[in-house]
TORKOL-977958 format. One record per residue (C-alpha): residue number from 1; residue in three letters; chain; x, y, z. Coordinates in pm, 1 decimal, padded with zeros to 6 digits. Each point is the difference from the previous one (the first is absolute). Layout:
num|residuo|cadena|c1|c2|c3
NUM|ALA|A|X|Y|Z
...
% end
This chain:
num|residuo|cadena|c1|c2|c3
1|MET|A|-05895.4|06808.6|-02839.7
2|SER|A|-00021.0|00245.3|-00297.3
3|ILE|A|00160.4|00010.7|-00302.8
4|ASP|A|00169.9|00318.2|-00179.8
5|LEU|A|-00113.8|00066.0|-00339.0
6|SER|A|00152.5|00326.7|-00008.6
7|SER|A|00328.8|-00121.8|-00182.7
8|LEU|A|-00169.4|-00243.3|-00247.8
9|ASN|A|-00130.8|00188.9|-00387.7
10|LEU|A|-00343.8|-00051.1|00009.3
11|THR|A|-00055.3|00181.0|-00374.8
12|PRO|A|-00198.8|-00184.1|-00262.1
13|GLU|A|00371.8|-00089.6|-00212.4
14|TRP|A|00090.2|-00170.3|00375.1
15|SER|A|00036.5|-00364.6|-00163.0
16|GLN|A|00220.4|00152.2|-00231.6
17|SER|A|00229.1|00153.7|00265.7
18|THR|A|00082.7|-00079.3|00344.4
19|PRO|A|00187.7|00151.2|00290.6
20|GLY|A|00343.9|-00008.5|-00108.6
21|SER|A|-00015.6|-00148.5|-00304.3
22|LYS|A|00256.4|00188.9|-00237.3
23|LEU|A|-00205.7|-00078.1|-00305.8
24|PRO|A|-00248.2|00307.4|-00119.4
25|PRO|A|-00337.8|-00103.6|-00074.0
26|LYS|A|-00111.2|-00142.6|-00331.0
27|LYS|A|-00149.8|00210.5|-00243.9
28|GLU|A|-00275.1|-00086.5|-00223.1
29|ARG|A|00086.6|00018.8|-00387.0
30|PRO|A|-00261.7|00162.0|-00231.5
31|GLN|A|-00184.5|-00252.3|-00235.7
32|GLN|A|00180.8|-00004.7|-00340.4
33|LYS|A|-00115.9|-00120.3|-00331.4
34|PRO|A|00164.1|-00325.5|-00106.9
35|PRO|A|00217.4|00131.2|-00312.6
36|ALA|A|-00098.2|00003.9|-00342.0
37|PRO|A|00168.4|-00285.9|-00172.1
38|LYS|A|00368.6|00109.9|-00159.0
39|GLY|A|00091.6|-00056.4|-00342.3
40|ASP|A|00150.6|00131.0|-00321.4
41|GLY|A|-00389.3|00070.7|-00208.1
42|ILE|A|00110.8|-00325.4|-00225.8
43|VAL|A|-00253.2|-00305.3|00000.7
44|ARG|A|00199.4|-00310.9|-00079.8
45|VAL|A|-00108.3|-00296.6|-00151.6
46|GLY|A|00185.8|-00341.9|00026.4
47|ARG|A|-00003.3|-00359.4|-00002.1
48|GLU|A|00047.3|-00213.6|00299.4
49|THR|A|00052.0|-00394.7|00082.2
50|LYS|A|00145.9|00007.3|00324.3
51|GLY|A|-00144.4|-00236.6|00247.3
52|ARG|A|-00304.9|-00059.9|-00219.3
53|LYS|A|00128.9|-00346.8|-00114.9
54|GLY|A|00088.2|00114.5|-00383.3
55|ALA|A|-00311.9|00184.6|-00050.3
56|GLY|A|00035.6|00353.7|-00112.8
57|VAL|A|-00179.2|00292.5|00117.0
58|THR|A|-00012.9|00343.8|-00134.5
59|ILE|A|00072.5|00275.1|00291.0
60|ILE|A|-00069.3|00328.0|-00001.7
61|THR|A|00150.4|00262.9|00237.9
62|GLY|A|00022.3|00350.1|00071.0
63|ILE|A|-00346.4|00086.7|-00025.9
64|PRO|A|-00065.8|00293.5|00227.1
65|SER|A|-00343.8|-00032.0|00155.1
66|HIS|A|-00228.2|-00137.8|00291.8
67|PRO|A|-00049.7|-00411.5|00076.0
68|GLU|A|-00363.2|00052.5|-00163.3
69|GLY|A|00114.3|00149.3|-00307.9
70|LEU|A|00301.3|-00258.2|-00088.0
71|GLU|A|-00326.5|-00248.6|00047.8
72|LYS|A|-00204.3|00183.6|-00259.3
73|LEU|A|00295.1|-00031.8|-00253.8
74|ALA|A|00084.1|-00338.4|00093.0
75|LYS|A|-00382.1|-00103.8|-00061.1
76|GLN|A|00045.8|00212.2|-00340.6
77|PHE|A|00302.2|-00166.2|-00077.4
78|LYS|A|-00080.5|-00349.6|00041.7
79|GLN|A|-00328.6|00050.7|-00215.2
80|LEU|A|00192.5|00139.2|-00262.3
81|CYS|A|00268.3|-00260.4|00014.7
82|GLY|A|-00293.0|-00325.2|00047.0
83|THR|A|00202.4|-00111.9|00292.5
84|GLY|A|00051.6|-00016.9|00382.3
85|GLY|A|00189.3|00240.3|00238.6
86|THR|A|00029.7|00159.0|00316.8
87|VAL|A|00169.0|00310.5|00170.5
88|LYS|A|00284.4|-00042.8|00248.7
89|ASN|A|00214.2|00234.3|00200.6
90|GLY|A|-00095.2|00307.4|-00240.6
91|ALA|A|00043.8|-00211.4|-00310.3
92|ILE|A|-00223.6|-00165.1|-00242.8
93|GLU|A|00066.0|-00336.0|-00107.0
94|ILE|A|-00214.2|-00122.8|-00322.2
95|GLN|A|00064.4|-00395.0|-00100.5
96|GLY|A|00207.3|-00012.2|-00318.8
97|ASP|A|00211.6|00170.2|-00199.1
98|HIS|A|-00243.7|00286.9|-00093.6
99|ARG|A|00302.7|00282.1|-00002.6
100|ASP|A|-00049.6|00164.8|-00346.6
101|THR|A|-00424.1|00016.3|00047.3
102|LEU|A|00068.5|00128.8|00346.9
103|VAL|A|00277.4|00301.6|-00125.2
104|VAL|A|-00230.6|00119.5|-00268.6
105|GLU|A|-00328.1|-00014.3|00255.1
106|LEU|A|00225.2|00191.3|00222.6
107|GLN|A|00138.6|00239.6|-00221.8
108|LYS|A|-00415.5|00065.6|-00111.7
109|LEU|A|-00036.5|00102.4|00364.6
110|GLY|A|00238.9|00264.8|-00006.3
111|TYR|A|00281.9|-00173.8|00226.8
112|THR|A|00394.7|-00013.9|-00098.3
113|VAL|A|00065.9|-00337.2|-00059.5
114|LYS|A|00330.5|-00222.9|-00055.6
115|ARG|A|00015.2|-00368.0|-00054.4
116|SER|A|00275.1|-00143.6|00272.8
117|GLY|A|00162.5|-00352.4|00013.6
118|GLY|A|00084.5|-00121.1|-00323.1
% end
């Protein structure tokens, strides 16, 4: 008993297309770099208390930098303010209300800065 294999497609793409399939084989997409963070070029410094049981933190958003650069800036700001903080979702959070101090420091570093919120 022999099997007739002449009608089968045995090319390297055989797993992606079968005889009688109406879909063309999938094409591999070239690797793309992740897009650069988009923004208007303005660093915003605000105060937030949501989800912190009334304790306020200063939020710095819009700094065009990679995560390691944000960590370095956060460390510098924490030392300047003498308090704790972290980097979350591309924003720097510094414990307490230090908006005025941070606006001046960011302007010294050459950023265009706006105070956001109230």
